[in-house]
N, C-alpha and C positions, 0 to 999 in steps of 0.2 A: 516431638508427640503431639496430638490431636487431641481436641476434649470438644465431645458434644456438649456440654453442660451449655445452659446458658451463661452468657458473660454478663459480670454486673454491668447495672445501672448508671452508675460514673467511674468515668476512669480520667485517673491524670496521667496524659503521657508525659514520658522522660524527653528530658529536654536534648540536644546535640552538643550539649559543654564539650567543651575538647582543652586539653590543656594546651597544643596548639593554640596560639592565635589567629584571626583569618584575616588575610593576606589582606594588606590596603595598599592597590593599584596608586601610583604617582597621579595628581589630578594637573592636570595638563589642558587646558580648557584652549578647545577651537568653537569657534562662532561658523554657525551653517542659519545661511541666509535665503529665506524663498517670501516671496512677496508684501515685502514688508516687514516681515519677522524674521526674527533671529533667535537660533536658541542655542547656550553653551553649553558644550556637548566634551564634559571631563575625562570623559573616556574613550575616545575616538583612536587615540594613540596605539591601541590593541589590535586595531586590524592590522598592525604588521605583522604577519604570519609570519616573516621570514628573520624576525628581528629577537637575539637571544633574550633579550629583557624579557618580550611577552612568552617565547616560551618558557622561561624561569616565572613568568606569574602563572602560567597554567599549572605548572609545575606544582608549585608550594600551594596551588587552590585542590590538585589531587592530593596533594599530603596533606592536609588541614583535613580534606573532606576523609580521608584512612587515619585519621587520627580522634576523629568527631566521632565516627560512628564505629571506632576498634574495638566497641564493646557488643555489636553486634553481628561478629563474627564467627560463634557458635551458631547463633540463628541463621546466618545469608548459611553456612554448608550446611545445615538440618534442612533448609526449604532447596538448596541445592538437591539436594539427596531425596528429598522426597520426588521432584521432576524427574532424575533420572531414575529413581525407582520404579513409576510408571509408564517407563517409556521401554519398550523392546527394543533394546541397542545394535542387536546383530538384525536384519530382517532387508524383508525385501518389498517392492513398490508394487501394485497390481500391474500386468504386462497388458502394452499396448501395439496392437497390431498394425504394421505400417511395413506397408512390400509385402515381400518374403519373410517378416522379422517379428517379433515380440521382443518390444523393447521396455525397459524397466529400468531401475535403481535399485543399488544394495547399499544397508550402511552397515558398520560394524563395529561390534561393542567397543568402546576406547578411539574409536576414529574421529575426528574432526567432519569431516567430509562426506558425500554421497559416492560414490561409483556407478557410473554409467557403464550398463551392459546389454547385451540381444543374445536373442537364441533363436533359433527357424521355425519358422510355421511348419505345422507337419503336412500339409497342402491346401491348394487353393482355398477348399470349403471351408477351414479350418480358423473357426470363430470364436472358439470357448477355450481362454485365455487359462492358459498352464497354471496351476497351484504350485507354487514355489515354495521352500521350507529353505528355514536358514542355512543348514546343516547336511542338505542333498545335493549333489552334485546336478547341474541342470546339463540335460546332452548337449552338445553345440553350443556352451556358452562361450562369447567372447569379451572380452573386458572392452570398454570401446575409452574412457577414461577414466581415470581413479584422482576424484578433486584431491585428496592428501598426497599425492607423490608430485602434481602441480602446487600444492599450496608450503610445499618443503620450503624451508629458510628462507619466507614470508612471515607477518607478524598479521597478513592480512586477505584473504583470498575470494572473491567472487569471482562466478560463472555467470556473464552477460551473453553469449552467445552458445548456441548448442546445436549443430542442426548436421542430419545425416543426409546424400544426396538421395532423391526417389527412385535410385536403380540398387539403393543400398553399397554403394562402394566405396565414397568418399567421406569425412565426418571433418568439421569445423569446431573449433570452439575459442570462443573471446575471453580473454582473463584479467582481473583487475586485481591487483597488489598495494593498491595503494588506497582503497575506500574513495578516488577521484572517478567513477564514473567513467576513465576512458580506458577502452579496454584493446588488446595486441590479440586479433584473430591469427589463427594456425590451422594448417590443412595437412590430412591421415588420410591415405590410400591403405583404407581394409582390407582389401584382397594381400597385398606386404606385407603390410604394418609399418612401411617404410610414412615416416615424417619427410613432406613435402616444403621444398623451399620458401613455400607462401610463407611470409610479417606481415600481418599490416597492423598498424601501432599507430594509437590515439581513432578507433573507433568509439563508434556507438554501441549500446546492447542492439543486439535483434539480428545480426548479419543470420545470411541463408543462401543456401546455393537455388540457383535458377534448374528448372527439371531438368535431368541429367547430367548435373552436379561440373559440367565444365568452366563455371561462369560463378559467383558469389554477389551480391547484391548488399550493400551495407550504408549504413549512411554515418560520418560527421559531423564535428561540431565547430560555431565560432568561438572566437575570444568571450563571449559572454553564457559558454557551454550548453547552446542554440543547437541542435541539429538540425542543419541547414544545408545540405547536398546529400546524394545518391549519389554512390558510384558502381561501375562495375567489374572486376576484378576475374581476371582468363587464371585461373588452376593452373596454379606449376610458375606462374613469376613471381621470384621474389621482389618484394615491398611493393609500392604501391604507384611505381611511376610509369608501369603501363595501364595503368586503370583509367579509364574513361567518367568524368560527368556526365551523367544523363538527367540528372536532376537538381534545379538552386531555386531557393525561394530567399531573396533578397530582403522580404520583409521582414524587423525584428519580432514581429509579433507573434510567430510563423514557426511551428516544428514539422520536420519533414519524417516523413516515417517512409519506408519502401517494402513488399511481402507480396509473394507470391496467391493467389486464388485455392483454393481445395482441388477447384477442378482442373490444377496444373495450368490456365489457357491464357492468363493474365499475371502480367506483372502490374501490381498497382503500385502509384507515388501520392502518398496523402499529406498535404498542410494542413495544417490546422494553428490558431489559434481558442483563444477556450469558448470564444463565441462565434468561430469562421472557419469553413471546409471548403476545401477544394480535394478534389479526385482527378489521377490521371489514369490514362492505360497505356498498358504498351503491350501486345500480342508476344506475349513469352517466348513463342517459338522465332519472332525477330528482334528481340531484346539486344541481341548484340550486334544486330546490325549497326555502321558507322551511322547510317541514316535516317533510323527506327528513328522518331519523334513520338513523345506522350501527348494522348489528346485527352482534353481534358471535357470530365464530363458536364459538371456544369460550371461556369465559370465564378470565382465565390462572390460575394454579396456580402457586406455586412451583417452581420448577423444571423447568417443561415448556416447551420450544422447540416453537413452530409456526411453518410459512409455507405459506401457500394460493395455489394459482393456478386459473384455470377454463377447464373440457372442456365443449364443445357435443358430444352423441352422439345420433345418431337423434333429435335434437329436444329432447332434454333436458340441461338443466343440470347439471353436475356439479361439484363442488370436490375436487380432489387437493392432499390433505393431508399434507404429511412433517412430523413428530413423532419424538419424545424419548418420550415416555411411557411406561415399563417397555420402552423398545427405546436402548437405549446408542449404536448408532451408528445412530441413527433406522430408521425403517419408512415405508410409504409406503403409506397409506388413501384411499380415496374414499368422498364422498359426496352426496346429493340437497341443493343448494344448499336447499332448504327445509327439510331433517331435516341437520344438518351431525352430531349424534352418532350418528344410526345409520353404519357407517361399513364399506367393507368392505376386505380386505386386499388392495394391489395388490402391493406386494415386500418378503415379511415381514422382520423384523430379522435378520441375518447378522451376527456379530460378528466384525470386521476386512473389513467393508465396510460404511465410512461415507458414508449418500448423503448428499450435499449441496443440490443443489437439483433441482426439477423444473421444467421451464417447456412449457405445453400452448399444443398450436397444432390447428387445427381438426379433423386426421386424425391425427395422431400426438401424444404427448409426447416430452421428451428429457427424463433422468434424468443427471445430473453426481454425480459417486460416486469415494472415495480406494481402489484395492484396492493392497494390497505398498506401501504406500508412496507411491503415484505418483494424480494424478487422469485419471479416464478422462470419458468420455462416452460416451453410447447412445441407442438410439431405442427409445422405450417404445410397445408394439403394444397400445391403448386395449380389443381383444376377449381377445386370446387375454395378456396381460398380459407376453409375453416382453420380454426384454433383447437387444437389436442392438448389441453394443459395435462404434463404431468405431474401430479400429486401423491401428498405424503400425509400421512395422518398422523399432525403433532400442529399443538396451535400458534408455537413460533418456530419459522425454522427459514432457510435461506435454500434455494434452488439453483441450478445453471449447468449448464453446458460442461464437460468434461472432455477428455482428450478424444480427438475424433478426427484423427489426420485422413482417412481413410475416406473416397471420392463416394463408393456406394456402399456402406457397413449397409447390414441388413438388420444391426444392432447398433443402438444409441445408447454413449458413455452420459450419465448425469451425476454431480455430484449435490449431495445431500448434507444439510448441517444445520443444528441448532446449536442453542447454549449448553443445553444436559445430554446430546448426547456425540460422541465423536464423529468424527467426516467421514462420510460414507462414501462410495461410487458404486452407481445401479447401471445394471444394462436396460435399456427399453428396448423390447422386440418389437420392429415396429408393425408386424403382421399381426400378432395378436394382442397389442397394447401391455403383455408382461411384463412386470417387473422384478430381474433380478439382483438381490443385491450379490455383491463380487467383490466387495473390501469393505469393512469396517475397521478404521485404525483403532488398534487394540491399547487400553489403557490399563495395565499393571495394577496389583498391590491390592486385590480383594474389590474394583469398583464396581458400582452397582449404578447405572444410570438413574432408577429409581429412589436414589438416596438424596435428590437434587431436584428443583422442580425451579420452572419460567415462568412468567406472566411480562404482560403490558400492561399498564399502568397510565393514567394521563394528567398532564402538570397545568393547569391552567397562568396561560404568560399577561404579561402586563396589560398589553392588546387583545386579551380576550382568544386569545391563540392558542389550543389545547397542544401541548407537546407532549408525544408519546415517550416514554419511556420503558425500558426492559429493565426488568429485575430477574435476578438468581440467587436463589441462596439452597442452602441445604435444609433440609425438612425437619430435622432433627431439631434443629433449633429456632420451631416454630416457626407462623406465619408472617410475614413481613409488614410492618404496621401493627401490633400488637403492644410493641413495647419496643424501645426507643435499640436501637443496635446499630453497632460500625457498621458504615458503608461506604464503597469505594465509587466511587461515581466518575464515569469515563465521557468525555463529550471531544467530536473534531469541529464541524461545521463546516465547510467550506469545500470548495469547488466541485459541489454536487456531490463530495465522496457519503456514503452510506456506512454505517457504522449497522451489519447486517446480522444475526444471531452465529457464531460460530463458537464450537467448543475449543478451549481450552487447558492442557494437560496445567500448568502455572498454575491455573486460576483456583485447581484442585483446592491447594496450601490454605488458599485466605478462604474458602469456602467451607472448609474444614477446620477450620479456626473461628465460625460463629461470622465471619464479613459477608454483609451481602453486594453483590455486584452487580451497580448498573449504572446502563448508558442511558445518557441523554438524548436522543435525537435532534437536536436543536437545529433551529431552517440555517440554512446557508449549506446544510449535509441536502440529500438527494431522495430521503425517504419516505416522503411525500408525495415526488414528484417534481417537476421542472420549477411549477410555481413557490414550492417550499427552498430550491435553492434561490430564486429571486430575491424573494426576500429579507435572504439572510446577507446578501453582496452588495458592494461598490457601496452607495450613499443608505443600504437599510442593515448594513453589517454591522451596527449596535444590537440588533435583533438575537443574534449569535450569541453575544455576553450575558444581554437580558435574558434572554429563555434559558441559557444554563441556570443562573442566578437564580430564576424563577423555579425549575426544576431543585434544584437544591432549598430553599424555602419550603416547596411543598413538602417534601421528602422529612421535611424537621418537622413542620406545622401537622402534619399526618401521622406524626407519632413515628414516623420509620426509624429515625436517628434522631442527632440531637450535634450541636454544633463541632462540640468536644469530641466525637465520632464522627467524623465526616469530612473526608480526605477525596481530594478533586485530579486526575492525571487527564494529561493532554503532550499530544507530540507535535511538532513542525507546526500548521496552522490550527491545530489543537492546543499547540505551547502557546502559540497570540491569544488562544482562548482561557488560558490558562491565567496567563500575566493580566487580560483586564479582568478577569472575575475578581483576583486577587486586590485590584486595585476598585473594584467597583463594591464589592461586598466582604473586606477579608474578616468581618463578624463572623462569616457560616462556617467558614471553613475551619480543620483542626492543621490540615497540612494540604501542603499541591505541590506534586508532583510535578514537571516539566522537561521534556523530552522533546532534545533538537527544535525547544522553541526559537518562534520566529517574534521576540518580543522588541527589536529595532526594527518595527517594520516601515515608520516612515523614513528612517535619515537611510535603507535599503532602497525602497521605493521607489524615492528621488534621485537615483543613481543609476543611470542606465549603460554603466558599465560594467558593473554588477552583473554576477549570473542571472538570468530569468528575470529581469526589473523588466524589463520591456514588454518582455509575455505576461507578465502579472498585473498589468495595468487591465486589462479587462476583467480581473478579477475584483481588484481594490480601489481602480480608479487611477490618475494620472495625476497625482502632485506637483509634478514636477513643471505644469504647466496650466494643471488649472487652481486657481485659489481656494474654491469651494472644496477640491475635494482634500486640498493640504489641511485647512480646517479641520473638516472631519476627521481625517487620520490622526492630527493632531491631538482631538480631543478622547483617543482610544489608545494611541498605539503605547502599549505596557511601561516599556524606560524611559518616557517622556511625563507620566503621570503617575507614578511612585507615591504617595501619600507621606505627607507629616504630620504625624501626631495620631499614627493607629497602630495599632495591632495587626499585626500581618502573622496568616499561618506560619508555620514552619514549611521552608521550602527548598526540593533541592530537585534543584535544574541538572540536565546532564546533555552534551555532546560532543562530536568527533571534531578531530583536528579537521580533518581532510574533507568536512560536509560540504558538497559543492551548491546544494540546496538554501539549506538556513547554516552561515557562518558563525562558525563557533564566536565570532567575537560578539554576537547578539546578548546569549545569556552571561558571557564573560562583563558584558559590561551592565548587564542590569542587575546581576549579585551585586558587583559593586556598588550601585545605587540603593540597593534596597538596604546592603550593612549602613549604608548614611545616616537611613532614618531607623535604624536600631531591632532591621529582621534577622531572624534566626535562617539565614538562608545560606545552604550550599551549593560548592557546585565541583561537577564530576566532569574531564573532559579527556575523553580516550585520545590519544596517541597516534593511533595507529587503524583507521576504522572512518566511515562515510556517514551518509543519511539514517542508515539502515542500523547504523550504531556495528559493531562487532562480528567479525565472522566466523563459522563453525557451531554447531550445535553447543557442545560443552560450555563455551565460553556463551555463548550467546544462553544459557540455562542461568551462569553464574551472573551474567548481568539483571536479569529476571530477579534472582534468588536477593542479588543488592537491594534491588528496589523495593521489592516487596518485602525485605528485612526494616528499610528504612518507614515503610508506611504500615509493618504491625506495629510496630515502635511511637509511631504517630497515636494510632487505633488504641493504644493499648495492650492489643492483644500477642505481644511478642515471646510471653512465658504461658501462652495456650498451647 
């Protein structure tokens, strides 16, 4: 039951006392020595994933956490029912036109996974999507793929590839049933319903058909889980024996990707590290010729990133190239396909306007960019190079290009989101500039967006930089800052990834209990442009951590909250942030929720045999070969900097056994070390999941309910 009355000014949260003692893994010291420094690691043995003793320890951790939080089971169930009660469980997505069909997905009450469907268009001029209802039959509907049937008998299910050939006659889909992000691709003939003999194992995500559907392009990974090769597969051939490798990158820092331009004119083969790109093109019509070889657009140069799309203007083929060569926030140029070095500027570099992407259509292009900290979308006129921004009437919002597979549409799908309004899809009419709302996610249970508010405030960092902070709250509890309130502070701050305005059904359960949700847009993210990212990576990484601490102090000093009513959350690289701030300022937080946390960063980045390590050197530095990077990373990596003699906030760390990006062993070691200094730390390991956690919508809701119940317990609002 929710309560709109203000929470009491002071709360003493319950502890996680448990009749089951915390597991205490054996200390078996190993010595790691680099650059004249030696570190004794007592828990590195937990890395042996196939060791029965390790599995037994993880299961003991889960049993301890279950016992410690058993008193929250009624609250978890209540939160789960709140989430479930706000979602229309039987629903249909907005249909998207491709060729002669409308494509959409169904969800069915009680079913974990979506069902992919299609229905025929009424005619070539039919661009108005049909209004679909869950309880009304759709004329001519075909069920293409039922995720629930695919997931039967598996504890985990993820769809990593799904594509229908351009002529609508064939479908491919790629499935992962363990969480390790290796997918098995299969093919179906949609005219006969026959599943073809093709079985492509150990592929990466994103397989798709070449135009016409006779061949599939896909990528595979090396032993370090790096996509390093692109292949062509002839449809109808069992296995991969007849497949031809068309591209390989031997550089361990580079990921390979493959796709087809919207125009169907080119197969694009892209290879990129965190700071360098190289794009090659093959005419799609000749890609299957044994003698066809990719043509490099611009040879790679260290530190130069670029992306390419194809436009056909007045009968000529052009490449639109977005790049950062001498342009920190990127500029857009164009060149003829046969002379890519002879460029003409389309959108010059403008400091503070971070160009993100360009998508070419037959009659116009779409440019996505960041301005004033928010993502925006605009239509680009090919002839005048004028940008027309598609605007929405809301102070904090994110806009981006939606699903637009067609080459020459009269309307453009655009997505819109904010912290207080559910996600929506609009159609922008190119001829008139009109915006038509086609779908807004429905929230049940009496939800009214006017009951909630959002705002951006600025927190001073220790070096004088102003850090943007987004706040979301329920109006009936009063304006934040007028009295200390329970605050849930989220952060990430790596890879130029931005935490943009987005609506969350699950978040309503905390807002309705008087919790203020806040996002610290710390450096290392991309919210304020490329410089914002540069100031939070490599030898400036500490800015990410101190920014978050400074935001927390600002919220406390400004009367928004108090340390006993402040919980922090972050996941993956944001989990590194959580571990770092726990060491830097444990006194500021009542609790820290760390999801798949990268808390043993130095150990991982020192080992090039581990998945992704070499790729990550552009983000964190290379501690294996550079003693200064080693010393800098060692100064902040959470596991090695757990402090004696301080009182840590309550900590909940969650991970997955089959995560290939941040290995389960990192939080397992971190929690063991925290307990050595007396911290109240809990650890939960999903035994059948990957980096994104459990699969299935109901499972995901229960996982979030588990996290929120713990968070409410720490904040003292568990009874609200």
